[in-house]
C-alpha positions in Angstrom: 0.0 0.0 0.0 1.3 3.5 -0.8 2.0 5.9 2.0 0.5 9.4 2.4 3.6 10.8 4.1 4.6 13.7 1.9 8.2 13.6 3.2 8.8 10.1 1.8 11.1 10.2 -1.2 8.8 7.6 -3.0 5.9 10.0 -2.9 7.7 12.9 -4.6 8.5 13.5 -8.2 11.9 14.5 -9.6 11.2 18.2 -8.8 10.5 17.4 -5.1 6.8 17.9 -5.6 4.1 15.7 -4.0 3.0 13.0 -6.4 -0.5 12.9 -7.8 -1.3 9.9 -5.6 -0.4 11.8 -2.5 -2.3 14.9 -3.5 -5.4 12.8 -4.3 -5.3 11.0 -1.0 -5.1 14.4 0.8 -8.1 15.7 -1.1 -10.3 12.7 -0.3 -11.1 14.0 3.1 -12.3 17.4 1.7 -14.4 16.2 -1.2 -15.8 13.1 0.4 -17.2 14.9 3.5 -19.9 16.5 1.3 -20.1 14.6 -1.9 -19.8 10.9 -1.4 -19.0 8.0 1.0 -15.3 8.3 1.8 -14.8 4.6 2.5 -16.2 3.5 -0.9 -13.8 5.9 -2.7 -10.8 4.8 -0.6 -11.7 1.1 -1.3 -11.9 1.8 -5.0 -8.6 3.6 -4.9 -7.0 0.7 -3.2 -8.5 -1.7 -5.8 -7.1 0.5 -8.6 -3.7 0.6 -7.0 -3.6 -3.2 -6.6 -4.5 -3.5 -10.3 -1.8 -1.1 -11.3 0.8 -3.1 -9.2 -0.4 -6.3 -10.9 -0.1 -4.8 -14.3 3.3 -3.4 -13.6 4.5 -6.9 -12.6 2.9 -8.4 -15.7 4.6 -5.8 -17.9 8.0 -6.6 -16.4 7.5 -10.3 -17.2 6.3 -9.5 -20.7 9.4 -7.3 -21.3 11.7 -10.2 -20.1 9.9 -12.7 -22.3 9.8 -10.3 -25.3 13.5 -9.7 -25.0 14.2 -13.4 -24.8 12.1 -14.1 -27.8 13.7 -11.3 -29.9 17.1 -12.9 -29.3 15.9 -16.4 -30.0 14.5 -15.4 -33.4 17.1 -13.0 -34.8 16.1 -13.6 -38.4 12.7 -12.1 -37.6 13.7 -9.5 -34.9 17.0 -8.1 -36.2 18.5 -8.4 -32.7 22.0 -9.6 -31.8 22.6 -13.2 -30.9 25.3 -15.6 -29.9 26.7 -17.2 -33.0 29.6 -19.1 -31.6 32.0 -20.0 -28.8 35.8 -20.0 -28.7 38.3 -21.5 -26.3 38.0 -23.9 -23.3 34.9 -24.0 -21.2 34.7 -23.8 -17.4 32.8 -26.1 -15.0 29.5 -24.5 -16.1 30.2 -24.9 -19.8 30.8 -21.2 -20.4 33.6 -20.7 -23.0 36.5 -18.2 -22.7 35.1 -16.1 -25.6 31.6 -15.7 -27.2 31.0 -14.6 -30.7 28.1 -12.2 -31.0 26.5 -11.4 -34.3 25.0 -7.8 -34.3 22.1 -8.9 -36.6 20.9 -11.7 -38.7 22.8 -11.7 -42.1 25.7 -9.6 -40.9 29.1 -10.5 -42.4 31.0 -10.1 -39.1 30.8 -10.6 -35.4 32.0 -9.3 -32.1 34.2 -11.4 -29.7 33.5 -11.0 -26.0 36.1 -12.3 -23.6 35.3 -13.6 -20.1 37.1 -11.3 -17.7 37.1 -13.6 -14.7 35.8 -17.0 -13.5 32.4 -17.4 -12.0 32.1 -15.8 -8.5 29.1 -16.0 -6.3 28.5 -13.5 -3.5 29.5 -14.8 -0.1 26.3 -14.3 1.9 
């Protein structure tokens, strides 16, 4: 749930102004005293905010899948793709160098060199 605290950095825009959400929540008390049932409006706002959060999560997933698909079908998307591997591989099967084709049908390719071996954070 979003906060109504105007001092919170998440509730301010880039210019340091209160976000539209914060200003709307502050105005509910004023307009709902005379025009409507405040609880119904607040419940509806919560429902809309939940829908926005759900759509934002779905959009992030869509973007990941779209990006994956674009690189799996370079002939249709025109995106870059791995076109080869060079050198020995490590324990995970990752080669020392990867050949990247900038787009389907290109004459050349880039060679990316692994800088260091796999290293996991030590939690």
